[in-house]
Structures are given as C-alpha cells and as structure tokens.
DSSP file (Angstrom, degrees, kcal/mol; ACC not computed):
  #  RESIDUE AA STRUCTURE BP1 BP2  ACC     N-H-->O    O-->H-N    N-H-->O    O-->H-N    TCO  KAPPA ALPHA  PHI   PSI    X-CA   Y-CA   Z-CA
    1    1 A M              0   0    0      0, 0.0     2,-0.0     0, 0.0     6,-0.0   0.000 360.0 360.0 360.0 143.1  113.5   88.7  151.7
    2    2 A A        -     0   0    0      1,-0.1    38,-0.0     2,-0.1    37,-0.0  -0.330 360.0-101.8 -69.6 150.1  109.9   89.1  152.6
    3    3 A S     >  -     0   0    0      1,-0.1     4,-2.8     4,-0.0     5,-0.2  -0.194  36.3-102.6 -65.5 165.0  108.1   92.3  151.9
    4    4 A E  H  > S+     0   0    0      1,-0.2     4,-2.3     2,-0.2     5,-0.2   0.894 122.2  50.1 -58.7 -42.3  107.4   94.7  154.7
    5    5 A S  H  > S+     0   0    0      2,-0.2     4,-2.0     1,-0.2    -1,-0.2   0.887 112.2  47.3 -66.7 -37.7  103.8   93.7  155.1
    6    6 A V  H  > S+     0   0    0      2,-0.2     4,-2.6     1,-0.2    -2,-0.2   0.917 110.8  52.5 -67.2 -42.5  104.7   90.0  155.2
    7    7 A H  H  X S+     0   0    0     -4,-2.8     4,-2.3     1,-0.2    -2,-0.2   0.905 109.8  48.5 -59.7 -42.3  107.4   90.8  157.8
    8    8 A K  H  X S+     0   0    0     -4,-2.3     4,-2.3     2,-0.2    -1,-0.2   0.894 110.7  51.0 -65.1 -39.9  104.9   92.7  159.9
    9    9 A R  H  X S+     0   0    0     -4,-2.0     4,-2.5     2,-0.2    -2,-0.2   0.913 109.3  50.8 -63.9 -42.2  102.4   89.8  159.7
   10   10 A I  H  X S+     0   0    0     -4,-2.6     4,-2.5     1,-0.2     5,-0.2   0.926 109.4  50.6 -60.7 -45.1  105.1   87.4  160.7
   11   11 A E  H  X S+     0   0    0     -4,-2.3     4,-2.1     1,-0.2    -1,-0.2   0.905 110.6  49.4 -59.9 -42.3  106.0   89.5  163.7
   12   12 A R  H  X S+     0   0    0     -4,-2.3     4,-2.5     1,-0.2    -1,-0.2   0.915 111.5  48.8 -63.9 -42.8  102.3   89.7  164.8
   13   13 A L  H  X S+     0   0    0     -4,-2.5     4,-2.4     2,-0.2    -2,-0.2   0.895 110.9  49.7 -65.1 -39.8  102.0   85.9  164.5
   14   14 A L  H  X S+     0   0    0     -4,-2.5     4,-2.3     2,-0.2    -1,-0.2   0.882 111.3  49.6 -67.1 -36.9  105.1   85.3  166.5
   15   15 A K  H  X S+     0   0    0     -4,-2.1     4,-2.3    -5,-0.2    -2,-0.2   0.912 110.8  50.0 -65.4 -42.1  103.9   87.7  169.2
   16   16 A E  H  X S+     0   0    0     -4,-2.5     4,-2.2     1,-0.2    -2,-0.2   0.903 110.7  49.9 -62.4 -41.2  100.5   85.9  169.2
   17   17 A A  H  X S+     0   0    0     -4,-2.4     4,-2.2     2,-0.2    -2,-0.2   0.914 109.0  52.0 -63.3 -42.7  102.3   82.5  169.5
   18   18 A Q  H  X S+     0   0    0     -4,-2.3     4,-1.6     1,-0.2    -2,-0.2   0.917 111.1  47.2 -60.3 -44.2  104.4   83.9  172.4
   19   19 A E  H  X S+     0   0    0     -4,-2.3     4,-1.0     1,-0.2    -1,-0.2   0.880 110.4  52.8 -65.0 -38.0  101.3   85.0  174.2
   20   20 A A  H  <>S+     0   0    0     -4,-2.2     5,-2.8     1,-0.2     4,-0.4   0.847 103.4  57.4 -67.9 -34.1   99.6   81.7  173.6
   21   21 A V  H ><5S+     0   0    0     -4,-2.2     3,-1.5     1,-0.2    -1,-0.2   0.930 103.4  53.7 -59.5 -44.5  102.6   79.8  175.1
   22   22 A A  H 3<5S+     0   0    0     -4,-1.6    -1,-0.2     1,-0.3    -2,-0.2   0.794 113.8  42.4 -61.2 -27.8  102.1   81.8  178.3
   23   23 A E  T 3<5S-     0   0    0     -4,-1.0    -1,-0.3    -3,-0.2    -2,-0.2   0.396 110.3-122.5 -96.3   0.8   98.4   80.6  178.3
   24   24 A S  T < 5 +     0   0    0     -3,-1.5     2,-1.3    -4,-0.4    -3,-0.2   0.845  59.2 151.9  55.7  36.2   99.4   77.0  177.3
   25   25 A D    >>< +     0   0    0     -5,-2.8     4,-1.9     1,-0.2     3,-0.5  -0.673  14.6 172.0 -94.4  79.3   97.1   77.4  174.3
   26   26 A W  H 3>  +     0   0    0     -2,-1.3     4,-2.7     1,-0.3    -1,-0.2   0.763  69.0  60.2 -68.4 -28.5   99.0   75.0  172.2
   27   27 A A  H 3> S+     0   0    0      2,-0.2     4,-2.3     1,-0.2    -1,-0.3   0.902 108.4  45.4 -65.2 -39.2   96.6   74.9  169.3
   28   28 A V  H <> S+     0   0    0     -3,-0.5     4,-2.9     2,-0.2     5,-0.2   0.912 112.2  51.4 -68.4 -42.8   97.0   78.6  168.8
   29   29 A V  H  X S+     0   0    0     -4,-1.9     4,-2.6     1,-0.2     5,-0.2   0.940 112.1  47.3 -57.5 -47.5  100.8   78.2  169.1
   30   30 A L  H  X S+     0   0    0     -4,-2.7     4,-2.5     1,-0.2    -2,-0.2   0.925 112.8  48.4 -60.1 -47.2  100.7   75.5  166.4
   31   31 A N  H  X S+     0   0    0     -4,-2.3     4,-2.2     2,-0.2    -2,-0.2   0.920 112.8  47.4 -61.6 -45.9   98.5   77.5  164.1
   32   32 A C  H  X S+     0   0    0     -4,-2.9     4,-2.4     2,-0.2    -1,-0.2   0.932 112.6  49.2 -62.2 -46.3  100.7   80.6  164.4
   33   33 A A  H  X S+     0   0    0     -4,-2.6     4,-2.5    -5,-0.2    -2,-0.2   0.915 110.9  49.7 -61.4 -43.5  103.9   78.7  163.8
   34   34 A E  H  X S+     0   0    0     -4,-2.5     4,-1.5    -5,-0.2    -1,-0.2   0.906 110.6  50.5 -62.6 -40.7  102.5   76.9  160.8
   35   35 A N  H  X S+     0   0    0     -4,-2.2     4,-1.1     2,-0.2    -2,-0.2   0.906 110.4  49.1 -64.9 -41.3  101.3   80.2  159.3
   36   36 A V  H >X S+     0   0    0     -4,-2.4     4,-2.8     1,-0.2     3,-0.8   0.936 109.8  51.9 -61.7 -44.9  104.7   81.8  159.8
   37   37 A L  H 3< S+     0   0    0     -4,-2.5    -1,-0.2     1,-0.3    -2,-0.2   0.777 102.4  59.6 -66.7 -25.5  106.4   78.9  158.1
   38   38 A R  H 3< S+     0   0    0     -4,-1.5    -1,-0.3    -5,-0.2     3,-0.2   0.835 115.9  34.9 -67.0 -31.2  104.1   79.1  155.1
   39   39 A M  H << S+     0   0    0     -4,-1.1     2,-0.3    -3,-0.8    -2,-0.2   0.789 137.7  17.3 -91.1 -31.5  105.4   82.6  154.6
   40   40 A E    ><  -     0   0    0     -4,-2.8     3,-2.0    -5,-0.1    -1,-0.2  -0.727  66.8-172.2-145.8  87.0  109.0   82.1  155.7
   41   41 A S  T 3  S+     0   0    0      1,-0.3    -4,-0.1    -2,-0.3    -1,-0.1   0.655  83.0  53.8 -62.6 -19.0  109.9   78.4  155.8
   42   42 A E  T 3  S+     0   0    0      4,-0.0     2,-0.6     5,-0.0    -1,-0.3   0.278  70.5 134.2 -99.4  11.5  113.3   78.9  157.4
   43   43 A N    <>  -     0   0    0     -3,-2.0     4,-2.0     1,-0.2     5,-0.1  -0.488  39.5-163.6 -68.2 111.5  112.0   80.9  160.4
   44   44 A K  H  > S+     0   0    0     -2,-0.6     4,-2.0     1,-0.2    -1,-0.2   0.834  85.8  53.9 -68.0 -34.2  113.8   79.4  163.4
   45   45 A I  H  > S+     0   0    0      2,-0.2     4,-2.5     1,-0.2    -1,-0.2   0.939 110.0  47.0 -66.3 -45.7  111.5   80.9  166.0
   46   46 A A  H  > S+     0   0    0      1,-0.2     4,-2.7     2,-0.2    -2,-0.2   0.883 110.2  53.7 -63.5 -38.2  108.5   79.5  164.3
   47   47 A R  H  X S+     0   0    0     -4,-2.0     4,-2.3     2,-0.2    -1,-0.2   0.899 109.2  48.8 -62.1 -40.0  110.2   76.1  164.0
   48   48 A A  H  X S+     0   0    0     -4,-2.0     4,-2.5     2,-0.2    -2,-0.2   0.922 112.2  47.9 -66.3 -43.5  110.8   76.1  167.7
   49   49 A Y  H  X S+     0   0    0     -4,-2.5     4,-2.9     2,-0.2     5,-0.3   0.912 111.0  52.1 -62.0 -41.9  107.2   77.0  168.5
   50   50 A L  H  X S+     0   0    0     -4,-2.7     4,-2.5     1,-0.2    -2,-0.2   0.932 111.9  45.2 -60.2 -46.9  106.0   74.3  166.1
   51   51 A A  H  X S+     0   0    0     -4,-2.3     4,-2.3     2,-0.2    -1,-0.2   0.910 114.4  48.7 -64.2 -42.7  108.1   71.7  167.8
   52   52 A T  H  X S+     0   0    0     -4,-2.5     4,-2.4     2,-0.2    -2,-0.2   0.936 113.8  45.3 -63.9 -47.3  107.1   72.8  171.3
   53   53 A A  H  X S+     0   0    0     -4,-2.9     4,-2.3     1,-0.2     6,-0.2   0.902 111.3  54.2 -63.8 -40.5  103.4   72.9  170.5
   54   54 A G  H  X>S+     0   0    0     -4,-2.5     5,-3.3    -5,-0.3     4,-0.6   0.920 110.0  46.1 -59.7 -44.5  103.7   69.5  168.8
   55   55 A R  H ><5S+     0   0    0     -4,-2.3     3,-0.9     3,-0.2    -1,-0.2   0.927 112.4  50.7 -63.9 -43.7  105.2   68.0  171.9
   56   56 A A  H 3<5S+     0   0    0     -4,-2.4    -1,-0.2     1,-0.3    -2,-0.2   0.845 114.6  43.8 -63.3 -33.7  102.6   69.6  174.1
   57   57 A L  H 3<5S-     0   0    0     -4,-2.3    -1,-0.3    -5,-0.2    -2,-0.2   0.467 118.4-110.7 -90.5  -2.6   99.8   68.2  171.9
   58   58 A G  T <<5S+     0   0    0     -3,-0.9     2,-0.3    -4,-0.6    -3,-0.2   0.684  71.0 138.6  82.9  18.0  101.4   64.8  171.6
   59   59 A F      < -     0   0    0     -5,-3.3     2,-0.7    -6,-0.2    -1,-0.3  -0.649  54.9-127.9 -91.4 151.7  102.3   65.1  167.9
   60   60 A Q        -     0   0    0     -2,-0.3     2,-0.3     2,-0.0    -9,-0.0  -0.901  34.3-170.3 -95.3 115.5  105.6   64.0  166.4
   61   61 A T        +     0   0    0     -2,-0.7     2,-0.3   -10,-0.2   -10,-0.0  -0.784   8.8 177.9-106.7 150.7  106.9   66.9  164.5
   62   62 A S        -     0   0    0     -2,-0.3    -2,-0.0     4,-0.0     0, 0.0  -0.979  16.5-143.9-144.6 157.4  109.8   67.0  162.2
   63   63 A S    >   -     0   0    0     -2,-0.3     3,-2.0     1,-0.0   -16,-0.0  -0.785  36.9-102.6-115.8 164.7  111.5   69.5  160.0
   64   64 A P  T 3  S+     0   0    0      0, 0.0    -1,-0.0     0, 0.0     0, 0.0   0.729 121.5  60.2 -59.0 -19.5  113.1   69.0  156.6
   65   65 A D  T 3  S+     0   0    0      2,-0.0    -3,-0.0     0, 0.0     0, 0.0   0.645  84.2  98.2 -82.4 -14.5  116.5   69.0  158.4
   66   66 A D    <         0   0    0     -3,-2.0    -4,-0.0     1,-0.1     0, 0.0  -0.448 360.0 360.0 -74.6 145.9  115.6   66.0  160.6
   67   67 A P              0   0    0      0, 0.0    -1,-0.1     0, 0.0    -2,-0.0   0.500 360.0 360.0 -71.1 360.0  116.9   62.6  159.4
C-alpha cells in the first residue's frame, strides 16, 4: 500500500484530472493519469482517465491487461 503522502498526491492528481476533463484539457488529463500510474500501476480510475484522454487526443492506448 502506498504511503500516506503518496496517497494524498494520487488523490490530488485524480482531482486535477477530473477538473481537466470538465475543461476538455486532455493533455492535462493524460499527464495526471500517467503520473498516478507511475505511483500506483493498478489504479483503475487513472487507467480510465488515460484511455479517455488517449481517445480524445487520437492515441491508441492499451493496458497490460489488453490482448
């Protein structure tokens, strides 16, 4: 489990990503999601943001679980 400070940072990044979605700022969403996944690779919310931002920016994204 992540330390308390890492957990707080993850929460801040996810909040920032959520706010960026509302503004359609997909580069920020992508950046936040990638940063969260560097700290917690199994974070489902960050994976969803990453996929959404990737689609919006025209990237093909995949996760290790994809075939």
